[in-house]
C-alpha positions as CSV (number, residue, x, y, z in Angstrom):
1,M,41.6,40.8,130.9
2,L,44.2,38.1,129.7
3,A,42.5,35.4,130.9
4,D,39.4,36.4,128.9
5,L,42.2,35.5,126.0
6,K,43.1,31.7,126.5
7,D,41.2,30.6,124.0
8,Y,43.4,32.2,121.4
9,I,46.6,31.6,123.7
10,Y,45.9,28.1,123.9
11,H,45.4,28.0,120.0
12,C,48.5,29.3,118.6
13,L,50.6,26.5,116.6
14,K,53.8,28.6,117.0
15,C,54.1,28.2,113.3
16,G,56.7,31.7,113.3
17,A,54.4,33.1,110.7
18,C,54.4,36.7,112.9
19,R,58.4,36.4,112.4
20,I,58.5,37.2,108.8
21,A,56.7,39.0,105.8
22,Y,55.3,37.6,103.0
23,P,55.5,37.5,100.1
24,E,59.1,39.6,100.7
25,Y,60.2,36.9,103.1
26,M,62.2,39.4,104.9
27,P,62.0,39.9,109.3
28,I,58.9,42.1,110.4
29,C,59.3,42.4,113.7
30,P,61.7,45.0,115.0
31,S,61.9,44.1,118.4
32,G,62.7,40.3,117.4
33,E,65.1,41.5,114.3
34,R,67.1,43.9,117.2
35,F,66.9,40.9,120.1
36,G,66.5,37.5,118.2
37,F,65.8,35.6,120.7
38,D,62.1,34.1,120.8
39,S,60.8,36.1,123.8
40,Y,61.3,38.8,121.6
41,Y,58.9,37.8,118.5
42,A,54.8,37.4,118.9
43,I,55.8,33.9,118.7
44,G,57.4,33.9,122.3
45,R,55.3,36.6,123.8
46,V,52.0,34.1,123.8
47,E,54.2,31.4,124.9
48,I,54.9,33.6,128.3
49,A,51.4,34.9,128.3
50,R,50.0,31.1,128.4
51,A,53.1,29.8,131.3
52,L,51.6,32.9,133.1
53,L,48.2,31.8,133.2
54,E,49.5,28.2,134.0
55,G,51.4,29.6,136.8
56,R,54.5,28.0,135.4
57,L,56.1,32.1,135.3
58,D,56.3,34.4,137.7
59,P,56.8,37.5,136.9
60,D,59.7,39.6,137.3
61,E,61.1,43.1,136.2
62,K,63.7,41.2,133.8
63,L,60.9,39.4,131.9
64,A,58.9,43.1,132.0
65,R,61.3,44.5,130.2
66,R,61.0,41.7,127.4
67,V,57.4,42.1,126.6
68,F,57.7,46.5,126.8
69,T,59.9,46.0,124.1
70,C,57.0,45.5,121.9
71,T,55.9,48.8,119.7
72,S,52.8,47.7,118.6
73,C,53.3,48.1,114.8
74,G,50.5,45.3,114.5
75,A,53.0,43.4,111.9
76,C,52.8,40.4,114.1
77,D,49.0,40.7,113.3
78,E,49.1,41.3,110.4
79,Q,50.9,38.1,109.0
80,C,48.7,36.2,111.2
81,R,45.3,37.5,110.5
82,P,45.0,37.0,107.3
83,A,45.3,33.1,107.6
84,V,43.6,32.2,111.0
85,G,41.8,35.3,111.8
86,N,44.1,35.4,114.9
87,R,45.0,38.3,117.1
88,P,48.4,38.1,118.9
89,L,49.3,41.7,119.4
90,Q,46.0,41.6,121.3
91,V,47.4,39.3,123.4
92,I,50.6,41.0,124.1
93,E,48.9,44.9,124.8
94,E,46.5,42.9,127.5
95,L,50.0,41.1,129.0
96,K,51.7,44.4,129.0
97,A,48.3,45.5,130.9
98,D,49.0,42.8,133.3
99,L,51.9,43.2,134.2
100,V,51.3,47.0,134.9
101,E,49.0,46.3,137.0
102,K,51.1,43.7,138.8
103,G,53.7,46.5,139.2
104,Y,55.9,45.5,137.0
105,L,57.1,48.2,134.2
106,P,60.7,49.4,133.1
107,A,61.7,52.5,134.8
108,S,61.7,54.2,131.7
109,L,58.2,53.4,131.1
110,K,57.0,54.3,134.5
111,N,58.5,57.8,134.5
112,F,56.6,58.3,131.1
113,L,53.4,57.5,132.3
114,K,54.1,59.9,135.6
115,S,55.3,63.0,133.5
116,V,52.0,62.6,131.2
117,H,49.6,61.7,134.1
118,L,51.3,65.4,136.0
119,Y,52.3,67.2,132.7
120,G,50.2,65.6,130.3
121,N,53.0,64.7,127.8
122,P,56.3,63.1,128.4
123,Y,58.7,65.8,128.2
124,Q,58.2,67.4,132.1
125,K,57.4,70.4,130.3
126,P,54.7,72.5,132.2
127,R,50.9,72.5,130.2
128,E,51.2,76.7,129.8
129,A,54.2,76.0,127.4
130,R,52.4,73.9,125.3
131,G,51.7,76.3,122.6
132,E,54.8,78.2,122.7
133,W,56.2,76.5,119.3
134,A,53.8,78.3,117.4
135,L,54.6,81.9,118.3
136,G,55.4,84.0,115.3
137,S,53.4,81.6,113.0
138,G,50.2,83.3,112.8
139,L,48.4,80.5,114.1
140,E,45.1,81.0,115.9
141,E,43.7,79.6,118.8
142,Y,40.6,77.3,117.8
143,A,37.9,79.1,118.5
144,G,34.8,77.6,116.2
145,Q,37.3,76.9,113.0
146,E,35.8,74.5,110.9
147,Y,38.8,72.0,111.5
148,L,40.7,71.7,114.9
149,L,44.6,70.6,114.0
150,Y,46.0,68.4,116.7
151,I,50.1,68.5,117.2
152,G,50.4,66.0,120.0
153,S,53.2,66.1,122.4
154,E,56.3,65.7,120.0
155,G,55.1,68.4,118.0
156,C,54.7,70.2,121.1
157,F,57.8,69.9,122.8
158,D,60.6,67.6,120.0
159,P,62.7,70.0,118.4
160,R,62.5,68.0,115.0
161,A,58.7,67.7,115.6
162,Q,58.3,70.6,115.7
163,K,59.6,71.7,112.2
164,I,57.4,69.0,110.8
165,A,54.5,71.1,112.9
166,L,55.2,74.3,111.6
167,A,55.9,73.2,107.7
168,L,52.0,71.9,108.2
169,V,51.0,75.2,109.4
170,A,52.5,77.0,106.2
171,I,51.3,74.1,103.7
172,L,47.6,74.9,105.2
173,Q,47.6,78.0,105.7
174,K,48.1,78.6,102.2
175,S,45.2,76.5,101.2
176,G,42.8,79.0,102.9
177,I,41.6,76.3,105.5
178,S,40.0,77.5,108.2
179,F,41.6,76.1,111.4
180,G,43.2,76.7,114.6
181,F,44.6,74.4,117.8
182,L,44.2,74.7,121.3
183,G,47.7,76.0,122.5
184,S,47.9,75.6,126.2
185,R,44.1,73.6,126.2
186,E,46.1,71.0,124.4
187,S,47.0,67.2,126.3
188,C,48.7,63.9,125.5
189,D,46.0,61.8,123.1
190,G,46.4,58.6,125.5
191,N,47.3,56.7,122.6
192,E,51.0,55.5,123.7
193,V,50.2,55.0,127.5
194,G,46.8,52.9,126.1
195,R,49.3,50.6,124.1
196,I,51.7,49.9,126.7
197,G,48.7,48.2,129.1
198,E,47.6,51.8,131.7
199,K,44.2,51.5,130.6
200,G,42.6,53.6,133.7
201,L,45.1,56.4,132.2
202,F,44.2,56.4,128.9
203,E,40.3,56.6,129.6
204,L,41.5,59.7,131.3
205,L,43.1,61.0,129.3
206,A,40.8,60.3,126.6
207,A,37.6,61.9,129.0
208,E,39.3,64.9,128.8
209,N,40.2,65.4,126.0
210,I,36.8,64.9,124.1
211,K,35.6,66.8,127.0
212,T,38.1,69.6,125.9
213,F,36.9,69.3,121.9
214,K,32.7,69.0,122.5
215,D,32.9,72.3,125.0
216,L,34.8,73.9,121.9
217,G,32.1,72.8,119.5
218,V,34.8,70.6,117.8
219,S,33.3,68.4,114.7
220,K,36.7,67.9,112.9
221,I,40.0,66.7,113.7
222,I,43.6,67.6,111.6
223,T,46.3,65.4,113.2
224,L,49.7,65.9,112.5
225,S,50.3,62.3,114.2
226,P,49.5,58.7,112.4
227,H,48.9,57.7,116.3
228,S,46.7,60.7,117.3
229,Y,44.9,59.6,114.1
230,H,44.0,56.6,115.4
231,T,43.0,56.7,118.4
232,F,40.8,59.6,117.9
233,K,39.1,57.6,115.1
234,N,39.0,54.0,116.5
235,D,39.0,54.1,120.6
236,Y,37.7,57.5,121.4
237,P,34.4,56.8,119.9
238,Q,34.1,54.1,122.1
239,L,34.3,56.4,125.0
240,G,31.7,58.5,123.5
241,G,34.2,60.9,121.6
242,E,32.4,61.1,118.1
243,F,34.5,63.1,115.6
244,E,35.5,63.3,111.7
245,V,39.1,62.7,112.2
246,I,41.1,62.7,109.7
247,H,45.3,62.6,109.1
248,Y,47.2,65.5,107.4
249,T,47.8,63.3,104.5
250,G,44.7,62.9,103.7
251,L,43.6,66.1,104.3
252,V,46.1,67.4,101.9
253,N,46.4,65.1,99.1
254,Q,42.2,66.3,98.7
255,L,43.9,70.0,98.6
256,I,46.5,69.0,96.1
257,K,43.2,67.3,94.1
258,E,41.2,70.0,94.6
259,G,43.4,73.3,93.1
260,R,43.6,74.5,96.3
261,L,47.3,73.9,96.7
262,K,49.9,73.9,93.9
263,P,53.4,72.6,94.3
264,Q,55.1,73.9,91.4
265,K,58.2,74.2,92.1
266,A,60.6,71.6,91.2
267,V,62.3,69.4,94.0
268,K,64.4,67.3,92.0
269,A,65.5,64.3,94.2
270,R,64.9,60.7,94.3
271,V,62.5,59.8,97.4
272,T,61.2,56.5,98.9
273,Y,58.8,56.4,101.7
274,H,58.6,55.0,104.7
275,D,54.8,53.9,105.8
276,P,54.0,54.7,109.2
277,C,52.1,51.7,111.4
278,F,49.1,54.0,112.4
279,L,48.8,55.0,109.2
280,G,48.9,52.1,107.2
281,R,48.9,48.9,109.1
282,Y,46.4,50.6,111.5
283,N,44.0,52.1,108.8
284,G,45.0,51.0,105.4
285,D,45.8,54.9,104.6
286,Y,49.1,53.6,101.8
287,Q,48.4,56.2,98.8
288,P,47.2,59.3,100.4
289,A,51.3,60.2,101.3
290,R,52.1,58.2,97.5
291,E,50.0,60.5,95.4
292,I,51.0,64.0,97.1
293,L,54.7,63.0,96.2
294,E,54.0,62.0,92.8
295,A,52.0,65.6,92.9
296,V,55.7,67.3,93.2
297,P,57.5,68.5,90.1
298,G,60.8,66.4,90.3
299,V,60.5,63.8,92.5
300,E,61.2,60.4,91.4
301,L,58.8,57.4,93.6
302,L,61.0,54.8,94.5
303,E,60.0,52.1,96.6
304,M,61.7,49.8,99.6
305,E,61.0,45.9,99.1
306,R,59.2,46.6,103.3
307,I,56.3,48.7,101.8
308,K,52.2,49.5,103.1
309,R,51.0,46.3,105.6
310,N,54.3,45.4,105.3
311,S,56.9,48.2,106.6
312,F,59.1,47.3,109.1
313,C,58.6,49.7,112.0
314,C,60.9,52.4,112.8
315,S,60.8,50.7,116.7
316,G,59.3,54.3,118.0
317,G,55.7,52.6,119.1
318,G,54.6,51.5,122.7
319,A,56.1,54.7,124.0
320,N,59.5,53.5,122.8
321,Y,59.9,57.3,121.0
322,F,60.6,58.2,124.7
323,A,61.7,55.0,126.5
324,D,63.8,53.9,124.2
325,L,63.9,50.2,124.8
326,L,65.1,49.6,121.6
327,G,67.8,51.6,121.6
328,G,71.6,50.9,121.3
329,G,74.4,51.9,118.6
330,G,74.6,48.3,117.2
331,E,73.0,47.6,113.4
332,D,70.5,45.8,114.3
333,N,69.0,48.7,115.5
334,P,65.6,48.5,113.8
335,A,66.2,52.6,112.5
336,R,69.5,52.2,111.1
337,I,68.1,48.6,109.4
338,R,65.0,50.9,107.6
339,V,67.7,53.6,106.7
340,R,70.1,51.0,104.8
341,E,66.9,49.1,103.3
342,A,65.8,52.9,101.9
343,S,69.4,53.9,100.7
344,E,69.6,50.3,98.8
345,T,66.6,51.9,96.7
346,G,69.2,54.4,95.4
347,A,67.0,56.8,97.2
348,Q,68.0,60.7,98.6
349,I,65.4,61.4,100.8
350,L,64.1,58.7,103.3
351,A,60.6,60.4,103.7
352,V,57.8,60.3,107.0
353,A,54.7,61.2,107.7
354,C,54.7,60.6,111.0
355,P,57.1,62.9,113.5
356,G,57.9,60.1,115.9
357,C,59.7,58.0,112.9
358,A,61.0,61.4,111.6
359,V,62.8,61.5,115.8
360,M,63.7,57.7,115.6
361,L,64.7,57.5,112.1
362,N,66.6,61.2,111.8
363,D,70.2,60.5,113.4
364,A,70.1,56.8,111.8
365,P,72.1,58.0,108.5
366,G,74.4,59.3,110.8
367,A,75.0,56.5,112.3
368,E,75.1,54.2,109.3
369,G,77.8,56.7,107.5
370,L,75.7,57.9,105.1
371,E,74.3,61.4,106.4
372,D,75.5,61.9,102.7
373,R,73.9,59.9,100.8
374,I,70.2,60.1,102.6
375,I,68.6,62.6,104.9
376,V,65.2,62.4,106.6
377,R,62.2,64.4,105.5
378,D,58.3,64.5,106.3
379,L,56.5,64.8,103.7
380,A,55.0,68.2,105.0
381,E,58.5,70.0,104.8
382,I,58.9,68.3,100.7
383,L,55.4,69.8,100.0
384,L,56.4,72.8,102.0
385,E,59.2,73.2,99.5
386,A,57.3,72.9,96.3
387,L,54.6,75.7,97.3
C-alpha cells in the first residue's frame, strides 16, 4: 500500500537526481522528456503520492493519465538508489495500484486489462490462435524437452515481433538444443499487468502459468522478451514458481562460446545496441548481447552515450507498447529521440533484444527521415543472417 512507503515519500529531498543520467548529464526519464513537467518525472510523482496521503489532492482521470505515462523503466531508481538507497519507482507503482483500486485508469489501459483477462493477451485474439505464428517453422509443442521457449503476447500476435520469434526459433534449431513451446496453452506472463498496478490479475495469471509449467514438468525456460524474463525470474518465485529462467541472449551467447552456433557469414554493418530496461537495469545483463554482436563477422559495434544502466527507454514498458500513452508524432517522442541518438553514432543498424523495443522503435527512423541511414533489427535477426 502507498501508506507503507510513507517514510520514503516524506524523505524524498526533491533533489532531481531522478531526472538526469550520470555521468552523461543527459535526460533519463522518457515520460519527463516527452512532456516536460514535474508531474511526469519521479520527483513530481512522489509529491503527488504525498499530497494524496495528506488529503491535499483528490485523484481524477487527468492525474491518473500523468501517473500511468511512467514506463517502469527503472531509470529513476538507478539514479536515486546509489546515493541514498531509495526506490522512487516503488512509490510510483504503488501509486498506480492505489489509482487502479479506486477506479482511475486511462481508457486504453482499461482495454488492455480487460483483453488480457478475457483472452490471455491484449490483442483480443482467441487463445487457440496463439501458436499460429509458428506454423511451418517446424517448432514442436512442449513435451518434456530440456527447454520451454516462452514467446509472449507480442511475439505471438504482433507482425514485427513474430519475425523476431521465427528468427530465434531458426537459431535454436540450428544449435541442436531440445526445446518446445506451449502453442495455444501459453498465456500472458503478467509483467505489464503487475507494473500498472492490477495486482489481483497479475497473481491470477502467474498462478495459472505456474500450474501449467509444473503440470508439464518444465524446469528451464527461455524467453524472447526481457519482460517475461524478469517476471518469471524475480516475481514468480514469490508465488511458488521456481524455474531456471534465461533470456535468449544469455543462452545464444553461451551456445556460440560452446561452438554449437558458428557465425561465419559476414554482416558488414556498423551496429549500435539499445539496452532493454528489463534485461539491463533490472537484471544486470549487459554483456551477452554485445558479445553476440562481436561474434558476428563484419559487425562494427558502436556505443551511444546512454547505455547499460543509463540506457534511455524506448517508452514501451508499463503496457505503453500497447496503450501508447507517450505517443505522438513530435520530436520529443522517446522512440524518435533514441533513434536520433543511435544515428549520431554513425550506425547503420540499431540492434535490440526485446520485441517490445522493436515494435516501439521500428517506425522512428521513418518519422525522423532517417530510413535510408538506419534500420531497427533484433539480435536474433542479425545472428541468423550470419549463420
